[in-house]
DOLO-6030 format. One record per residue (C-alpha): chain; x, y, z; residue in one letter. Coordinates in steps of 0.05 Angstrom, whole numbers, plus 5000, padded with zeros to 4 digits. Example, Ala and Ser with C-alpha at 12.3 -4.5 7.8 and 13.67 -1.06 7.14 Angstrom:
LOKOL, kette, east, north, up, rest
LOKOL, A, 5246, 4910, 5156, a
LOKOL, A, 5273, 4979, 5143, s
END
This chain:
LOKOL, kette, east, north, up, rest
LOKOL, A, 5000, 5000, 5000, m
LOKOL, A, 5025, 5069, 4983, e
LOKOL, A, 5015, 5123, 5036, c
LOKOL, A, 5013, 5193, 5008, r
LOKOL, A, 5029, 5247, 5059, g
LOKOL, A, 5029, 5246, 5134, e
LOKOL, A, 4976, 5210, 5175, f
LOKOL, A, 4958, 5227, 5247, k
LOKOL, A, 4905, 5223, 5300, q
LOKOL, A, 4880, 5283, 5340, v
LOKOL, A, 4846, 5281, 5407, i
LOKOL, A, 4809, 5344, 5428, v
LOKOL, A, 4794, 5354, 5502, v
LOKOL, A, 4750, 5403, 5539, r
LOKOL, A, 4789, 5451, 5583, s
LOKOL, A, 4729, 5476, 5623, d
LOKOL, A, 4721, 5414, 5666, i
LOKOL, A, 4767, 5395, 5722, k
LOKOL, A, 4798, 5327, 5714, m
LOKOL, A, 4858, 5296, 5749, s
LOKOL, A, 4917, 5279, 5705, k
LOKOL, A, 4898, 5206, 5709, g
LOKOL, A, 4826, 5219, 5690, k
LOKOL, A, 4848, 5263, 5632, l
LOKOL, A, 4896, 5209, 5607, a
LOKOL, A, 4840, 5158, 5610, t
LOKOL, A, 4793, 5201, 5570, q
LOKOL, A, 4846, 5213, 5517, v
LOKOL, A, 4860, 5139, 5514, a
LOKOL, A, 4786, 5123, 5506, h
LOKOL, A, 4782, 5173, 5448, a
LOKOL, A, 4845, 5145, 5415, a
LOKOL, A, 4823, 5073, 5418, v
LOKOL, A, 4751, 5084, 5398, e
LOKOL, A, 4769, 5129, 5339, a
LOKOL, A, 4821, 5079, 5315, t
LOKOL, A, 4772, 5020, 5319, l
LOKOL, A, 4719, 5059, 5281, r
LOKOL, A, 4768, 5082, 5228, t
LOKOL, A, 4793, 5010, 5220, l
LOKOL, A, 4723, 4989, 5200, k
LOKOL, A, 4713, 5045, 5149, i
LOKOL, A, 4782, 5066, 5125, k
LOKOL, A, 4830, 5009, 5142, p
LOKOL, A, 4881, 5037, 5094, e
LOKOL, A, 4886, 5101, 5135, w
LOKOL, A, 4900, 5060, 5198, v
LOKOL, A, 4952, 5019, 5161, e
LOKOL, A, 4988, 5083, 5137, c
LOKOL, A, 4984, 5114, 5206, w
LOKOL, A, 5012, 5051, 5239, l
LOKOL, A, 5069, 5049, 5188, s
LOKOL, A, 5087, 5121, 5204, q
LOKOL, A, 5092, 5113, 5280, g
LOKOL, A, 5021, 5128, 5303, q
LOKOL, A, 5027, 5204, 5310, k
LOKOL, A, 4977, 5231, 5361, k
LOKOL, A, 4965, 5304, 5379, v
LOKOL, A, 4923, 5326, 5439, v
LOKOL, A, 4889, 5394, 5432, l
LOKOL, A, 4840, 5433, 5474, k
LOKOL, A, 4776, 5472, 5467, v
LOKOL, A, 4743, 5518, 5517, n
LOKOL, A, 4676, 5484, 5526, n
LOKOL, A, 4625, 5432, 5505, l
LOKOL, A, 4597, 5474, 5447, d
LOKOL, A, 4666, 5480, 5416, e
LOKOL, A, 4678, 5405, 5425, l
LOKOL, A, 4613, 5387, 5391, l
LOKOL, A, 4627, 5435, 5334, k
LOKOL, A, 4695, 5403, 5322, i
LOKOL, A, 4662, 5334, 5319, k
LOKOL, A, 4609, 5358, 5271, e
LOKOL, A, 4659, 5393, 5226, d
LOKOL, A, 4703, 5331, 5224, a
LOKOL, A, 4644, 5286, 5205, q
LOKOL, A, 4619, 5336, 5154, r
LOKOL, A, 4688, 5331, 5122, n
LOKOL, A, 4686, 5255, 5118, s
LOKOL, A, 4731, 5242, 5178, l
LOKOL, A, 4717, 5191, 5232, i
LOKOL, A, 4703, 5229, 5297, a
LOKOL, A, 4679, 5198, 5362, v
LOKOL, A, 4653, 5233, 5424, l
LOKOL, A, 4676, 5205, 5492, v
LOKOL, A, 4622, 5211, 5546, v
LOKOL, A, 4644, 5194, 5616, d
LOKOL, A, 4603, 5143, 5655, a
LOKOL, A, 4609, 5183, 5719, g
LOKOL, A, 4638, 5129, 5763, r
LOKOL, A, 4695, 5171, 5792, t
LOKOL, A, 4706, 5246, 5784, e
LOKOL, A, 4654, 5271, 5735, l
LOKOL, A, 4578, 5271, 5734, p
LOKOL, A, 4548, 5216, 5691, p
LOKOL, A, 4542, 5230, 5617, e
LOKOL, A, 4595, 5285, 5616, t
LOKOL, A, 4624, 5293, 5546, p
LOKOL, A, 4700, 5300, 5554, t
LOKOL, A, 4737, 5290, 5488, a
LOKOL, A, 4732, 5276, 5414, v
LOKOL, A, 4779, 5229, 5376, g
LOKOL, A, 4790, 5244, 5303, i
LOKOL, A, 4824, 5195, 5256, g
LOKOL, A, 4875, 5168, 5242, p
LOKOL, A, 4870, 5204, 5176, a
LOKOL, A, 4912, 5246, 5128, p
LOKOL, A, 4941, 5303, 5169, a
LOKOL, A, 4920, 5355, 5117, e
LOKOL, A, 4847, 5336, 5125, l
LOKOL, A, 4850, 5338, 5201, i
LOKOL, A, 4888, 5404, 5201, d
LOKOL, A, 4831, 5437, 5163, k
LOKOL, A, 4786, 5423, 5224, i
LOKOL, A, 4835, 5428, 5283, t
LOKOL, A, 4893, 5469, 5257, g
LOKOL, A, 4873, 5532, 5297, r
LOKOL, A, 4868, 5496, 5364, l
LOKOL, A, 4922, 5499, 5417, k
LOKOL, A, 4960, 5441, 5447, l
LOKOL, A, 4934, 5416, 5514, l
END
């Protein structure tokens, strides 16, 4: 398989909710795994390219839930796989708290059109 360009995965996290470092890491991990599994079903060639390039992941932040949902919608509108992580509420957060969105893996140029303006977490 020929991989044209760079592939990456982006995880976008809300910065308006308080999470411990461990909780934050768990939410990011949930987003990364779920987005990868969904992409594997729909665009397995993207996952293959991403794996062959070292599985680049970038974690970015948004200010609130509205911004998080807009990123998810924009990604899906642009034919990217985007999954919303909603916390079960067993530890630190209230049940059904949306925390993160996982996008890709996908061509970096496609993801950057959606998330390129966001800041690193």
